[in-house]
C-alpha positions in Angstrom: 145.1 35.3 85.1 147.9 36.9 85.7 148.6 39.4 88.4 149.2 42.6 85.8 145.9 41.4 83.9 143.8 41.5 87.2 145.3 45.1 88.1 144.5 46.8 84.8 140.9 45.2 85.3 140.5 46.6 88.8 142.2 49.7 87.8 140.1 49.7 84.3 137.0 49.5 86.8 137.6 51.9 89.5 138.4 54.8 86.9 134.9 53.9 85.3 132.9 54.0 88.5 134.8 57.2 89.3 133.6 59.3 85.7 130.1 57.9 86.5 130.4 59.0 89.8 131.3 62.0 89.0 129.2 62.5 85.5 126.0 61.8 88.0 127.1 64.2 90.7 127.3 67.1 88.1 124.2 66.3 86.6 122.6 66.7 89.9 124.0 70.0 91.1 123.1 71.3 87.7 119.4 70.9 88.0 119.9 72.2 91.8 121.9 75.7 90.2 124.8 74.8 92.4 127.4 73.1 89.8 131.0 74.8 89.3 129.5 76.1 85.4 126.6 77.7 84.8 123.7 75.3 84.3 122.3 74.9 80.6 119.2 75.7 80.8 116.2 78.1 79.6 115.4 80.4 82.9 112.0 81.1 84.3 112.0 83.7 86.8 109.9 85.1 88.8 110.4 88.3 90.9 108.3 88.4 93.8 107.2 91.7 96.3 108.1 92.2 99.7 105.1 94.2 100.6 101.5 93.3 101.2 100.0 91.3 97.9 96.4 92.4 96.2 93.6 92.2 99.0 91.7 89.7 97.3 94.6 87.0 97.3 95.2 87.9 101.1 94.7 84.6 103.8 94.1 85.0 107.0 94.0 88.6 107.2 97.8 88.2 106.4 98.8 90.9 103.8 102.0 89.1 102.6 102.4 86.2 100.6 103.5 82.5 101.8 105.0 79.5 101.1 101.9 77.7 99.9 100.8 80.2 97.6 104.1 80.2 95.5 103.8 78.0 92.6 107.6 76.4 92.0 106.9 73.9 89.5 106.4 76.8 87.2 110.0 78.3 88.0 113.4 77.7 88.2 114.2 80.8 90.0 112.2 83.4 92.8 113.3 86.5 93.4 113.0 88.3 96.5 112.6 92.0 95.7 113.8 94.1 97.1 116.4 94.7 99.7 117.8 98.1 99.8 121.3 99.5 100.4 121.3 101.3 104.3 122.0 105.0 104.0 123.9 104.6 107.5 126.9 103.0 106.3 126.2 102.6 102.4 127.5 99.1 102.3 124.9 96.8 104.5 121.5 95.9 103.3 118.1 95.6 104.4 114.3 94.5 103.6 112.2 97.7 104.4 109.3 95.5 105.6 111.8 94.7 108.4 112.7 98.0 109.6 111.7 100.4 112.7 111.1 97.6 115.1 108.1 96.7 114.2 108.1 94.2 111.3 105.5 94.2 109.2 106.5 90.9 107.1 108.4 89.3 110.1 108.2 85.6 109.1 109.6 86.2 105.4 112.5 83.8 106.1 110.5 81.2 107.1 108.4 81.5 104.4 111.1 81.7 101.8 112.8 78.3 103.9 109.5 76.5 103.4 109.3 77.1 99.8 113.0 75.7 99.2 112.1 72.6 101.5 108.9 72.0 99.3 110.9 72.8 95.9 114.8 71.6 96.6 115.6 72.3 92.9 114.1 75.9 93.0 116.9 78.7 93.3 115.7 81.4 96.1 118.0 84.6 95.2 117.7 88.3 97.0 117.3 91.2 94.4 119.0 94.6 95.7 117.6 97.5 94.8 114.2 98.3 92.6 112.7 101.7 91.2 114.0 104.3 93.5 116.7 102.6 95.3 119.6 104.9 96.4 123.1 104.0 97.2 124.6 102.4 94.5 126.6 105.4 92.8 128.2 106.1 96.0 129.0 102.6 97.3 130.4 101.5 93.6 132.7 104.7 93.9 134.3 103.5 96.6 136.9 99.7 96.6 136.2 99.6 100.6 132.5 100.1 100.2 132.1 97.6 97.4 134.2 94.9 99.3 132.0 95.5 102.5 129.0 95.8 100.2 130.1 92.1 98.6 130.5 91.0 102.0 127.2 91.8 103.4 125.4 90.3 100.5 127.2 86.8 101.0 126.5 87.2 104.6 123.0 87.6 104.0 123.4 84.0 101.2 125.2 82.3 103.5 122.8 83.2 106.9 119.3 82.6 104.7 120.7 80.1 102.7 120.2 81.7 99.3 121.6 80.6 95.9 122.3 84.5 94.3 122.0 87.8 94.2 119.9 90.2 91.3 121.9 93.6 91.2 118.7 96.2 90.5 120.4 99.6 89.9 118.4 101.2 88.2 120.4 103.3 86.5 124.4 103.4 86.9 125.6 106.5 84.5 122.0 107.6 83.9 120.6 109.0 80.5 121.5 112.5 79.4 118.1 114.0 80.6 118.6 113.0 83.7 117.4 110.9 86.6 116.1 111.0 90.3 118.4 108.9 91.6 122.0 109.8 92.1 124.4 109.2 89.4 127.8 110.0 87.9 130.2 109.3 84.8 132.5 107.4 86.9 129.7 104.4 87.4 130.4 103.3 84.2 133.7 101.4 85.1 132.4 101.2 88.5 129.6 99.5 87.5 131.7 96.6 86.6 133.8 96.7 89.3 131.0 96.1 91.8 129.8 93.2 89.4 133.8 91.7 89.5 133.8 92.4 93.1 130.4 90.3 94.1 131.6 87.3 91.6 134.7 86.9 93.7 133.6 87.4 96.9 130.6 85.2 96.2 133.2 82.3 94.6 135.2 82.3 97.7 131.7 81.5 99.7 131.2 79.0 97.2 134.6 77.2 98.5 133.0 77.2 102.0 129.2 76.1 101.3 129.9 74.2 98.2 127.3 76.3 96.2 128.1 78.2 93.1 126.0 81.6 93.9 124.1 83.0 90.7 124.7 87.1 89.9 122.0 88.5 87.5 121.7 92.2 87.1 118.3 93.3 85.8 118.9 96.4 82.7 116.4 98.9 81.0 114.8 98.1 77.7 116.6 101.3 76.3 119.4 102.1 73.9 120.9 104.7 76.0 121.9 102.6 78.5 123.9 100.1 76.0 125.8 103.3 74.9 126.4 105.0 78.8 127.5 101.7 80.0 129.2 98.7 79.0 127.1 95.8 78.9 129.4 93.3 77.1 132.0 93.6 79.9 128.9 93.1 82.6 127.2 89.9 80.4 130.7 88.5 81.1 130.6 88.5 84.7 126.9 88.4 85.5 125.3 84.8 84.8 122.1 86.6 83.1 120.9 90.1 82.2 117.7 90.9 82.8 116.0 93.1 80.5 113.1 94.8 82.0 111.3 95.0 78.8 108.1 96.4 80.2 106.6 100.5 81.3 107.2 101.8 77.4 104.0 103.7 78.1 102.5 104.5 81.3 100.7 108.0 83.1 104.2 109.7 82.7 103.8 109.8 78.8 101.8 112.4 76.7 99.1 109.7 74.8 98.2 106.2 75.4 100.6 103.6 74.3 101.4 100.1 74.6 103.7 99.4 77.4 105.1 95.9 76.4 104.6 95.7 72.9 107.0 92.9 70.9 107.1 95.0 67.7 106.9 98.8 66.8 103.8 100.4 65.6 104.4 102.8 62.6 101.1 104.9 63.8 102.5 105.9 67.0 103.1 109.5 66.7 106.0 109.2 69.0 109.1 108.4 66.0 107.0 104.8 65.8 107.5 104.5 69.3 109.7 101.9 70.8 109.7 97.8 71.7 110.7 94.9 72.9 112.6 94.0 69.7 114.2 97.3 69.3 115.9 97.0 72.9 116.8 93.1 72.4 118.4 94.2 69.4 120.4 97.2 70.3 121.7 95.0 73.3 122.9 92.0 70.5 124.2 94.2 68.2 126.5 95.9 70.9 127.9 92.5 71.4 126.0 90.8 74.3 125.6 87.1 74.2 122.0 86.1 73.5 121.8 83.3 75.9 123.2 85.7 78.6 120.1 87.9 78.2 116.3 87.2 79.9 113.1 88.5 78.2 111.3 89.9 81.1 107.6 90.0 80.7 104.8 92.1 82.5 102.1 90.5 84.7 100.0 94.1 85.2 99.0 96.9 82.8 99.1 100.6 82.5 95.7 102.2 82.9 94.7 105.3 81.4 91.6 107.5 82.6 89.3 110.4 79.8 90.5 108.8 76.5 88.7 109.3 73.1 87.3 106.9 70.9 89.6 107.4 67.8 91.6 104.3 67.3 89.6 102.6 70.1 91.5 104.7 72.1 95.5 103.9 71.3 97.9 106.6 70.8 95.3 109.0 72.0 95.7 111.6 74.8 94.4 111.0 78.0 93.2 113.0 81.4 94.7 111.1 84.1 96.2 107.9 85.0 93.0 105.3 86.3 92.7 103.5 89.0 95.1 104.2 92.6 97.9 104.4 90.9 97.8 104.1 87.2 98.2 100.0 87.1 96.1 97.2 87.2 97.4 93.8 88.0 95.9 90.2 86.6 93.1 89.3 88.6 91.6 92.9 88.2 92.1 93.3 84.1 90.5 89.5 84.4 87.7 91.2 85.8 87.4 94.3 83.6 86.8 92.2 81.0 84.0 90.7 82.2 82.4 93.8 83.5 82.3 94.8 79.5 85.7 96.3 78.6 86.4 95.2 74.8 89.6 93.8 73.9 91.4 94.8 70.9 94.7 93.1 69.8 97.5 95.1 67.9 98.7 92.4 65.2 101.4 94.8 64.0 102.9 95.7 67.5 101.5 92.2 68.9 99.9 93.2 72.2 96.8 93.6 73.5 94.7 96.0 75.1 91.1 97.2 76.8 88.7 100.0 76.5 85.0 100.9 77.2 85.3 104.2 76.1 86.7 106.1 78.7 89.5 104.0 80.2 92.1 102.3 77.9 94.6 99.8 79.6 97.8 98.4 78.2 98.6 94.9 79.5 100.0 91.1 78.9 97.9 88.1 78.3 98.0 84.8 77.2 98.4 85.3 73.8 101.2 87.9 74.0 103.1 85.6 76.7 103.2 82.4 73.9 104.4 85.0 71.5 107.2 86.8 73.7 108.1 82.9 74.9 108.5 82.4 71.2 110.1 84.9 70.3 112.6 84.1 73.4 113.2 81.0 71.7 114.1 81.8 68.7 116.7 84.5 69.5 118.2 81.7 71.5 118.1 83.7 74.7 118.7 82.6 78.3 115.3 82.6 79.6 112.4 84.5 80.7 111.7 86.1 83.9 108.4 88.1 85.0 107.6 91.4 86.9 106.1 89.9 89.4 104.4 87.2 91.1 101.9 89.6 93.1 100.4 90.7 90.2 99.4 86.7 89.3 98.9 85.2 92.8 96.9 82.3 91.2 99.8 81.6 88.5 97.3 81.8 85.6 100.2 83.7 83.6 103.0 81.8 84.9 101.8 78.7 84.0 101.8 79.8 80.4 104.9 81.2 80.6 106.5 77.6 82.2 104.3 75.3 80.3 105.3 77.2 76.3 109.2 76.0 77.3 108.3 72.3 77.1 
């Protein structure tokens, strides 16, 4: 064999081996969420609280969750909620349960590490914000503070071996009728600048650690937000917009109603009401790519007391919220059904509810979850997420949500 032919064969074999090595390496990283491109997958994410879980789910007198309680096989992402912005400097972040010298969930990072060890392909992210969390508007309005905030987030990502951050700013700009959390018109552009600064800072960190860090942002299922904010620009920066498709009704409402219905029921006295479908259409019509949207699923219910019997309690006035805070988790809902509450199904809205002649509950169950999941797949969305794991510590609803994508 001529030397030139031998050299050519060796060169081809080397190139082929290099191609297969790179291909397999990229495939492996994609599963772990550490590739240079966003993994092509349908995500199933769950927020998980940092405060106490329901009493019936607590183990060994510990009021907080532990790694053994997390069914990571049903998830692509677990999101720790919440860290807040520290008002002392406006850029640092902290978990409320770990403050004031006597931390209540002092072993949280040990539990996170244990979850990641048990499920090496599970991405674990930190969510900053949440309902009632102040500080975003002032921080985002100052370029130096934005940079400091992004640096502080990256410090957490590296220190705690996290895989990304979720920005739950509720809400930039704010609705015309106002909101309790501070906002300003400049939030529209500052929101985008904040996401850009975070993406840049995380990409820089990624060059050091060899990871690609995820960036998502939670957005309300409302039309006003689409108008007030540049959701298309946000979708070009963030990996996903998490559409919080729940809380359409609650103790703040004038009447009972579905809090996470898929479609509108024209019987709703409030101009036919609102729905997940209408909310999603608003984002799609604005130009947000469907694959950038993750659909939120509620693992809890809203409860009303003193509800009249007309229409089995649906769209009726109520006297007060039921139970301690007007909400209930999945474990309690099952007990209520066993105790004699009647389950009804609104086939127009595609939503279940319970009624016992006085207390009326809007909630999500297995039947609705399957419909929501099929809807998300039909619309070619980027995935689904739930609020939140603490409402379903047995992972019964989560299992239905996860297995439905197969």
